[in-house]
N, C-alpha and C positions, 0 to 999 in steps of 0.2 A: 738233050743232055747227056753224055756219056756217065756210064756208073763211076760211082767214086772210088781210087782205090781200095784194097783192102786194107790197110795199114790204116786207115781214118775210124776201122771199126764200125761204119754207117751200117754197114749190110752184114753184119757177124750172125746174121739171124736171117733164115732167108723169107721168113713172113717178117713184116714190119708193120708197126702200127703209129697212126695221125692222129685216133682218136682212143680214149680209154675202152680197152675191151670188155664187155659186157661182163664176164665171168670174173673180172678184177674187182669190178664196182661192188658185189658182194658182198667181198672179204667182212670181218669182224677182226677185232682187235682183240687181245687178253684185256680185261680190268684189275685193278685199275692201269692206266696206261698216259702218260705224260709228257709233252711233246714240246720243245721249244725249235718254232720258226723263224729264224732270220729274216728280214726283210720282206715281211708279211704284209704290207700296204696293199698291194695290187700283184697283177700277174701272177707269175710262176709262184711265188710265195703264199699269198692269200687264197689261190687254186689248192696247193696245199694243205694248207692249215683247213680248210674244208674238207678233202679226201678224209683227213681224219676224225675230223668229229663226225661223218657219217659214219667212219668206222666203229666208232664207240670212245675215242681219246677221252679220257677224262679231265685231262686238265691240258690245256695250251696256253703258252707262252709265246708273244707274239711280239716281234720287235721292228723297226724302223727308225728310219732318222727321227723324223718328228711327231708324234701322237697326234697325228691331224685328222680330218673328216676322212680320209680312204681308208687310214686303220681303222677307225672308228666303224665307218661302214661294215670291213671286214670282220669285227668281234660282233657289229650286229646281226650279219649273215651267220656266222657260225652258230649264234646262239639262238636262232630259227631253226638252224638245223637240228639242233642238239640242245635239248632246255635241262640237258643232267652234265653237259660240257663246262668246268667252269675255265672262262675264259679271262686271262691277264693280258694287258697289252702297256709295253712303257718302251722312251723314247733309246735309242743305245744306238748314235750315230758312231761306225765303225772305222769313221776316217780317223775315229780317236780310239783305240786298241783297250783303252782303260775304261770304255765304257761299258765292257764285257763282262767285268766285275759286278754291274747294276743287273745283268739278266740274273747271273746267278744270284744273287740276293733275293730277286723278285722268287727265284725258286724257292728259297729257303723258305720266305715268311707267306709266301701265297698258295704253296702247293706242298710244304710240308719238308719238303729238302727232295723229294721223289724228282726224280728226270728218267725217262728212259730211253731217248732218243733225242738227241740236237740234228737238226735240220739246217744246217750253216750256208744258207740261202743268197745272204744279201752280197751285191754286186756289183761293180760300175766298168761300163762297157766303155766310156768314154766319154770327155765333158767338152770336145773341141775335132773342127773339121779335122784336124792334121793328125788325129789318132789315126786315120785311115789312108794316108799318106804312102804313097811307094816310094818317096825320099825322104830319107832317113834325118837329112839336113833338115828338111822342112817341118820335122816334127816337133812338137814340143816335149821338153822334159817331163813336163807333170801329166803326160799322156800315157809313159812307165810307169811313176812314182806313184800318182795315184790310184791309179790300177791293183801295181803292188800293194797299197796298205790297206786298200778295203779288202780286193779280192781275196791276197794272201796273209797280210799279218793280220788283217780282220780277223779271217778265219782260224787262225794260229792263237789269237787271241782268247776267242770264245771257248776254242776248245779245252786252252788252259785253265780257263775260269770255272767250265762247267765238267771236267774231267772227276773231280773229288766227289761231285754228286751222281754223276753214271757210275763210280766204282762203288760208290754207297748203296745205291740201290739194287733191289733184286730186282732183276729185269730186263730190257731188251740190251743194255749198256751200248747203245749204237751210235757213232759218229756215220750222220750222211752229208760229204761234201757235196753242195751243187756247181760243177763243171761245167765243161761244152767239149761240142768237139772239134772247135776251132781249137781246140791245146795241141792238136796233131800239126796243126798248117802253120808255116812261117809268113808266106807269103803273101798271104789274102786276111781280110779285114783287118782289126785293131791291135796294132803288133802287141802291145801293153798288156790290153786283154789276153790274147793269146797266152802269152808268156806267163802269167798269172795263173791260167786255169791249169797251164802244162805245171807249175809248180804245185798247184793246192791237187793235182794226181798224185805227188809223190810225196805231198806231206798225208795225204790217207793213206797210201803205202806204211810210212814212218810211223802212224800211229798204230795201224795193224800190227808193225811190228816188237812196237814197244811194250803194247798194252796186249796184246790178243793173249797173254799168258792170265789175266786178270778178268779174261772175259769180255774184253771190250772189240767189238768189232767195225771197223770203217768200212764205208763205200764212197768213191767218187761217182756221181749220177749225173751223165747228160740228160737233161729234161726235155730234148727233143729242141727242134727249131721252133719257137716262137715269136712271134709279132707280138713285144712287150708293147705297153703304153707307159710313156710315150716313148717313142723308137729313140735310141740311143743317137747321142749328138754327133753330126754328120756321117750320121751312115750313107754308104752311095744310095742311089735307086737303085740299082741293081741287086742290093740284099734284101730288100722287103719281102721278093715275091719268093723268095727260099721259105719265107716262115711259115708253114704249115700244117703246124702240127697244133694239136690243142692245150689249151693250157694246161687243165686238167689231167693230161698225159703223166707227169712227173709224180703228182700224189699217190694217184691207184698203184703206180707198180714202186713206189716207196711202202704201202700198206702191204701189198704184196711182199714185199722183202723184209717186211717184220712176222710175216707169219709163222716162220719160223727161224731157230737159229743157223743163218747159214756161211758157215764158220770156211766153207772152202768159197766164197764169193769175197769173203774181209780180203783189205786191201788192192782191191781190184778195180778198174776202170767199168764202169755198164751203161747201157744207154735206157730210158725210157721207151725207147720206138723199140725196144727188140720182144719178140715173143718169147715171155717165160716160159713156157713149155720147150721149146726149143732149146731157150737157156740152160734147163735145168736137164736135157739131154745131152750136151755139153759137157758137163759136169766132169765127168771122166779127165777129158782131154783138156781141160781148161786147168786143173789141178798136177796133171802127170807133165802137161808142156809150160806149167806158169803162164797162162797166157793170160791176159788183160792187164798186162802190167806196162810201164813203160821200161823199154831197155833197147840200150845200143846194138843196131845190125852189125856183126864183124864176119 
């Protein structure tokens, strides 16, 4: 397989990681430290919540469409990792953006209103095989509209509901929108998903611009190419072998991101695959050339 074009960002650092680097797994967070993770019942969301627990988070608010066995299992596993982490779970179906206010109420009622970071992870790639069609006439309209509602409008609604809490907390004041490298592609994958993640990148930049003066940092983070379970509905057979990255990669990358206030990365697209030491070495170029943002080539 040929190397991906540079504009995909997949090879922005020469060293790339598919599993969590050992030195990142040893990092610790300041205390207290309270985290909201949406879509935390399984896969990347669950693994990210566990990474924050291992790093010493004092509070975790985990959401999913339903408070079922999967979300409860995530809660039990976190409590086994850290008996000092208070874990709250609740149903917040972000297909209905009004549910975002329920997340904010849980932060207020169960964690005293403290919130350091929102990890906006909940997303939906597809609900029908036509999402991956190369013929737009064959694609169901809801494969665009549903992805946009959950992946973009749901993230926006959650940010809107939780921003007052982030601003009121003397802490990290961070929004992380989980995005995808597929945001850089038009003719492959599920078009609705790709469009929603491209818009998520721009939403991240908007948050950074509009609230940066008030101390809010925002990052759009590609978590790696992970074999999520169950697989997206209709995913072509050729897509699964590409998913070689560890489900825990994103979590340790986010813990590193919280290790200090990295204003120089705020508003930008990042990848959990990148080597963070190389990323830090590129700081001057990133800032002076305003890299890692969505821009038209002219």
